[in-house]
N, C-alpha and C positions, 0 to 999 in steps of 0.2 A: 458502639464503643466510641469514646472520645479520646483523642491524643493531642497533646500540645505539639507544636511543630518541632520542638527540640526532641521530644520523645519519638516522633515519627522519623526524624533523621537518624536517631540512634538505633532504631529498630527496622531500618530498611530491609535488612536481610531476612527479617522475620515477618514481613508484611503478608507474604503469601499464606503463611501459617495462620496469622491473625485473621485474614479475610476468610479462610476456610472455616474458622471457628465462629466468627461474627458475620452477620449478614451485611453490615455496613460499618465503616470507620469514618469518623468526622475529625478532621485536623483543624485545630484552632490556633489562633495567634492572639494573645492578650484577651482571651475569653470570647473572641468572635470567630465563628466558623469561616474558614477560608477554602476548604476543600472537602469533598466527600468521595470516599473510595468505595466502589462496589465491585464484587466479583463478577467477572464475565461469565455468561452462560455458554459453556462449551458443549452444549448438547447436540450441536449439529456437526456433521462430518465435513471436513474440508473437501470441496469438490475437486474431482480429478479433471485434468485437462485432456486426458486421453480421448474422451468422447468427442471433444471439439477437434482435436487433431485428426481423428478418424473421419470426421465429416468433411474436413478441408480437402480440396483437390490437391493432388500430388503434382508438383512442378518438376519437369525434366531438368531444368537448369536451376542452379542455386541462386539465391537472392543477390549475392554479391556479383554474379555474372550478369544478371538482368540489370542491375543498377549501372554496372560498367558499360554495358551496351547502350543503355539509355543516355548516359553522359557522353559517350562517343558520338552519338547521332543527334545530340541536342542542337547543334548549329547547322545541320545539314538541311533541314526542311523548316519552312515557316508555315504554321497553320493558316488555313484560308481565313481571310477576314482580319488578319493581324498585320499591323504595320511595324516594320523594324526601323527604329530611329537610332542613328549612330552619332 
């Protein structure tokens, strides 16, 4: 199916319906194709992050506490082989 850009703007609310009926929509401006719309294949399931969370190690302290501790100890020790310049 081919739509002029003005028709495409006027039928934005119906594009999903048009794409379900047509396999492809080409939008033209002054007779030249400027865009091609194709329906997305939604045949795959959206992956769950539960499996990833289950594999991850459980931390006793929350991340905000670990970051706070890291920031508090940042100036206490200088790693070996590092020169501090003030």
